[in-house]
N, C-alpha and C positions, 0 to 999 in steps of 0.2 A: 503494500500500500504505500503510495506517495505522500510525502509529508508536505502540507500547505502552510507551515508557519512562515512568517516573513523572514526569518533568517535562513530558509532554504529555498528562496526563490532562485530562478534561473540566473546565471551569470549576465547574460545580455540585458534582462529585465532590471538587474541591479545597476548595471552601467547606465542604462537609459533613465533610470530613476534618479541617480546622481546628478547626471547631466541635465535633467529637466529643470534645474534651478541652478543658476550661476553661483549664487551665494552658497549653496550646499555643496557644489563641486569644489569652490575654493577652500571652504571649511574643512572638507574631507582630505584634500590635498595638504592643507596647512597642518592637520593633525600628524601627517607623516613626517613633517620636518621637525617635530617636537617628540622624539622618541619616548621621553620620560613623562610626556603629557603637557597640558598647558591650561591655564586658568581662563575660563570663558571670557572674563573681563579683559584679560590681555589679548586674547585672540580677537575680540571685538575692536579693540584699539588698533591692533596691527592691520586689520582688514577694513577699517573705516565702517564697521556695521554697528548696530545697536546690540547692547548685551542681550536683550530680549530675542532679536533675530538669531543670534548665534545660539542662544539656548534652545530656541525652537528647532533649528536644524540639527544640532547635537541630539535632541530627544529623538528626532526622526531617525537620524543615523543609528543611534542605539536600538531603536526598535526593530530595525532591520539587520541587526547584528554587525554593524560595521564600525561602531564606535562604543566606548564604554567608559564608565566613571572609574577613575584610577584612585581617587583619594576623596574622602569626605571630611568636612570640617564643622565644628560646632559653632553655631551662631545663635547665642541665647539658648532657647529650648529646642532648636531645630538642628538638623543635620543638613548641610548644603552640599552640593556636588562641587568640590573645589578643584578638581584636576580631571581633565578629560584627555583620552588618546584613542587610538586605533584599537580595535578588538584584535588582540594577538592570537586569538583562537581561530579566527577566521582564515582559512587557507586561501581565499581569493583576493585578499587585500592587495598584495603586490601586483597581481595581474590588473586588477582594477586601476592601481596607481600608474602603471606603465601606459595603459591605454588612455587614461585620463591625461597624463602628462603629454602625450602625443596630441590628442584631440584639442587641448586648450593652450598648447605650445608654453608649458610652464618651463621655466629656467632652472628653478631650484632642483637639485639632484636629490633624489630619494633613495 
């Protein structure tokens, strides 16, 4: 029986999904440049996006098994997602990054 969970969608669909939004593609690619993870606030500043936009796309990438929370931090009584990175368990990440780099002509080496 075939698994239809978001993390198990076809490679080409994942690629199309990432590329369907330029902000999402840039966020996904930027995560690869920070091997130890990056704070959403810093990512927002680097890319010139709002913090909320970055969190929105990180949540989507997380839902599809492409990004993950690397570290939580306490803020008052809440735990916040302090550090994000690529999902190291996903075997398709490098293939997606190579294809994305070519499509968007990214200069940074992954």
